Structure formats: structure tokens, C-alpha cells
C-alpha positions as CSV (number, residue, x, y, z in Angstrom):
1,M,193.4,93.1,21.0
2,S,191.3,96.3,21.4
3,N,191.4,98.4,24.5
4,G,187.9,97.1,25.4
5,Q,189.2,93.5,25.2
6,R,192.2,94.4,27.4
7,V,189.9,95.9,30.1
8,L,187.6,92.9,29.9
9,S,190.4,90.4,30.3
10,K,191.8,92.4,33.2
11,E,188.4,92.5,34.9
12,L,187.8,88.8,34.4
13,I,191.2,87.8,35.9
14,I,191.9,90.5,38.5
15,G,188.4,91.4,39.3
16,K,186.2,94.5,38.7
17,G,187.5,97.7,40.3
18,S,191.1,96.3,40.1
19,K,190.4,94.1,43.1
20,P,192.8,91.1,43.2
21,N,191.3,87.7,42.5
22,Y,192.9,85.8,45.4
23,F,191.7,82.4,44.2
24,I,193.5,82.7,40.9
25,M,196.6,84.2,42.7
26,L,196.6,81.1,45.0
27,L,196.1,78.8,42.1
28,V,199.1,80.2,40.2
29,A,201.2,79.9,43.3
30,V,200.2,76.3,43.8
31,I,201.0,75.6,40.1
32,Y,204.4,77.2,40.4
33,V,205.4,75.3,43.5
34,S,204.2,72.0,42.0
35,L,206.1,72.6,38.7
36,I,209.3,73.4,40.6
37,Y,208.8,70.3,42.7
38,L,208.3,68.1,39.7
39,N,211.0,69.5,37.4
40,G,213.5,70.7,40.0
41,I,215.9,73.6,39.6
42,K,219.0,72.6,37.6
43,D,222.4,74.0,37.2
44,T,222.2,75.7,33.8
45,I,219.6,77.9,32.0
46,I,219.3,75.4,29.1
47,A,218.6,72.6,31.6
48,N,215.8,74.7,33.1
49,L,214.1,75.7,29.9
50,D,211.2,73.2,30.4
51,L,210.5,74.7,33.8
52,L,210.7,78.2,32.6
53,K,208.3,77.7,29.6
54,Y,205.8,76.0,31.9
55,M,205.9,78.9,34.4
56,I,205.3,81.4,31.6
57,L,202.5,79.3,30.2
58,A,200.7,78.6,33.5
59,P,199.2,82.0,34.1
60,A,198.5,82.6,30.4
61,L,196.5,79.4,30.2
62,I,194.4,80.4,33.2
63,I,193.6,83.7,31.3
64,V,192.6,81.7,28.2
65,F,190.4,79.4,30.3
66,V,188.5,82.2,32.1
67,V,188.2,84.6,29.2
68,D,187.2,82.0,26.6
69,Y,184.7,80.4,28.9
70,K,183.0,83.7,29.9
71,E,183.4,85.7,26.6
72,Q,184.1,83.0,23.9
73,I,187.2,84.8,22.8
74,I,191.0,84.1,23.0
75,P,192.7,87.5,22.8
76,N,195.0,87.8,19.7
77,R,197.5,89.8,21.7
78,L,197.9,86.9,24.2
79,N,198.4,84.4,21.3
80,L,200.9,86.7,19.6
81,T,202.9,87.3,22.8
82,L,203.1,83.5,23.5
83,F,204.1,82.9,19.9
84,E,207.0,85.4,20.2
85,I,208.1,83.8,23.5
86,G,207.8,80.4,21.9
87,L,210.2,81.4,19.2
88,L,212.7,82.6,21.8
89,F,212.5,79.2,23.5
90,A,212.9,77.4,20.1
91,F,216.1,79.4,19.5
92,A,217.3,78.7,23.1
93,Y,216.8,75.0,22.7
94,G,218.6,75.1,19.4
95,L,221.7,76.3,21.1
96,S,222.1,72.8,22.6
97,N,220.1,70.6,20.2
98,I,218.8,71.8,16.8
99,A,216.5,68.8,16.6
100,I,214.5,70.1,19.5
101,S,213.9,73.4,17.7
102,I,212.9,71.6,14.5
103,N,210.4,69.5,16.5
104,M,209.0,72.6,18.0
105,I,208.4,74.2,14.6
106,L,206.8,71.0,13.4
107,G,204.6,71.0,16.5
108,M,203.4,74.5,15.6
109,L,202.5,73.5,12.1
110,A,200.8,70.4,13.3
111,G,198.9,72.1,16.1
112,A,197.5,74.8,13.9
113,G,197.1,72.5,10.9
114,I,194.9,70.0,12.7
115,F,192.5,72.7,13.9
116,V,192.5,74.5,10.5
117,L,191.5,71.3,8.9
118,I,188.7,70.7,11.4
119,T,187.5,74.3,10.8
120,L,187.5,73.9,7.1
121,V,185.7,70.6,7.1
122,G,183.2,71.9,9.6
123,G,182.5,74.9,7.4
124,I,181.9,72.6,4.4
125,I,179.7,70.1,6.2
126,Y,177.7,72.4,8.6
127,G,178.1,75.8,6.8
128,K,179.8,77.3,9.9
129,E,183.1,77.3,11.7
130,A,183.6,74.1,13.8
131,M,186.4,75.9,15.6
132,G,187.2,79.5,16.3
133,F,190.4,80.8,14.8
134,G,191.5,81.8,18.4
135,D,191.6,78.0,19.1
136,V,193.6,77.5,15.8
137,K,196.2,80.1,16.8
138,L,196.4,78.8,20.4
139,M,197.1,75.3,19.2
140,G,199.8,76.6,16.9
141,V,201.4,78.4,19.8
142,L,201.2,75.4,22.1
143,G,202.7,73.2,19.3
144,L,205.7,75.6,19.3
145,F,206.1,75.1,23.1
146,F,205.5,71.3,23.2
147,G,206.6,69.9,19.9
148,L,205.1,67.5,17.4
149,Y,204.1,64.4,19.4
150,N,203.0,66.3,22.5
151,I,200.7,68.6,20.6
152,I,199.1,65.7,18.9
153,A,198.5,64.2,22.3
154,I,197.1,67.5,23.6
155,A,194.7,67.7,20.6
156,L,193.4,64.2,21.2
157,M,193.0,64.8,24.9
158,S,191.2,68.1,24.3
159,F,188.7,66.4,22.1
160,L,188.2,63.6,24.6
161,I,187.8,66.0,27.5
162,G,185.6,68.3,25.4
163,A,183.2,65.4,24.6
164,I,183.0,64.3,28.3
165,L,182.6,67.8,29.8
166,S,180.2,69.0,27.1
167,I,177.9,66.0,27.8
168,F,178.1,66.9,31.5
169,L,177.3,70.6,30.9
170,L,174.3,69.6,28.8
171,I,173.0,67.0,31.2
172,T,173.3,69.3,34.2
173,R,171.8,72.1,32.1
174,I,174.7,74.5,32.8
175,K,174.7,74.9,29.0
176,K,171.7,74.6,26.7
177,T,171.8,72.5,23.5
178,D,171.7,75.6,21.3
179,E,174.3,77.4,23.4
180,Y,177.9,77.7,22.3
181,I,180.5,75.8,24.4
182,P,184.0,77.3,24.0
183,F,186.7,74.8,23.2
184,G,189.6,76.8,24.7
185,P,189.1,75.5,28.3
186,F,189.4,71.9,27.0
187,I,192.7,72.8,25.3
188,V,193.9,74.3,28.6
189,I,193.0,71.3,30.7
190,A,194.7,69.0,28.2
191,T,197.8,71.2,28.2
192,Y,198.1,71.1,32.0
193,I,197.8,67.3,31.9
194,S,200.7,67.3,29.4
195,M,202.7,69.6,31.7
196,Y,202.4,67.2,34.6
197,V,202.1,63.7,33.1
198,P,205.0,62.1,31.2
199,F,204.3,61.7,27.5
200,D,204.7,57.9,27.6
201,M,201.9,57.6,30.2
202,I,199.6,59.9,28.1
203,K,200.4,57.9,24.9
204,L,199.6,54.6,26.7
205,A,196.3,56.0,28.1
206,L,195.2,57.4,24.8
207,T,196.1,54.2,22.9
208,K,194.0,52.2,25.4
209,I,191.0,54.6,25.1
210,F,190.9,55.0,21.3
211,T,191.6,51.3,20.6
212,L,189.1,50.3,23.4
213,G,191.9,48.4,25.1
214,V,192.6,46.1,22.1
215,G,196.3,45.4,21.6
């Protein structure tokens, strides 16, 4: 990420003139307290890995949401930093269960792969990128944090949320029909849902939605 992008990201999150953005600070504090309440603090570091990775992701996801919505960019430096941290978590999980680490690597490949495929197909059909490569990188990183099945759920939720909110933005004329709507915020919302809602409940809800309740 260039120096200009770093300054821009800082201004969007902290505020111009280095004034703190108290709303975002309060939001992060609420997220931290709620994550600790839901996950609890356990006796060992390994047992607390889920909580630790969520607390690292929480502020980073807010940065993604704000910067991508305002400037249509997900900083490469942020994606790379999260990727490096994700690798450390994959190693740490592997100390107790190598299957978890393998699942995280598969999640990374699936998350990036799904969005690369969509980008390529969109390029062939419409002659332009259907997804930005910042979104591709972000989904790969999130796949590393959440694993194979969760990242598929996050992808499905992000498309569903994107469709609903895009229609809302167009109907309310917040966005024009020829105006670009960034996808990063939809990924962020879906990721937060995955952090707070058990996978079985998400799987059940998605099954009902995409099968129209049949079966």
C-alpha cells in the first residue's frame, strides 16, 4: 500500500487531523466485550485461539468496510498482514490438531478460488471484472481464518446480503444504477455473522433460503 493509501485509510478510520473517531472506538469496544461474553476466556492459549483471531479480525474488518465503501479499495498491506497472522494461527491450531490447519488452508484456497472464478467468468461475459482482486485476496485470507465450510457459508451470505442491500441502495437512490457498489462491506457483514452465529444455524438458514424451504 502506498503512503497516500496509508494516510487515506488513517483519515477514514481515525478522522482527519488525527482526531479520534469515537463511534468506531465504541463499536470496537462493544464487539470485543460481546466476543468475550460469547466465547469466554479459557484456561489455555490453544483453547482461546478462536477468541484471539476474532479480536484481531474485528477492527481490521471495520477498516475494510469503511475504506472499501468510501474509496472502493481494500489495501494490499492489510490483506497481507492478515494473511501472515492467519498463517500463524494455522500453525498454532496445528499444534493440537493438524486437521484444523489443513481445513484452514483448504478454506483459503476455496475462498480465493470462488471469487477468482467469478472474476474470470465476469470478465468473459461482461468484458470487465465482476469482482475486484482486493475482494479475492480478502476472501482467501478469511478462508484461512475460518476454514473450508465456514468460508463457503460466508461467500453465500455475502452474495445474499449484497443482492438485498444493493437493491435497497438503488431504490433509495443512495447509489445510482451506473455507480459502482463495492462488495467488501457485504463480505464484512457476512463475516461478522459467522463470528457470532453457530455454523449449524447458518447452514440451516442458507439451506432454507436457497431451496425455498423445500426439504
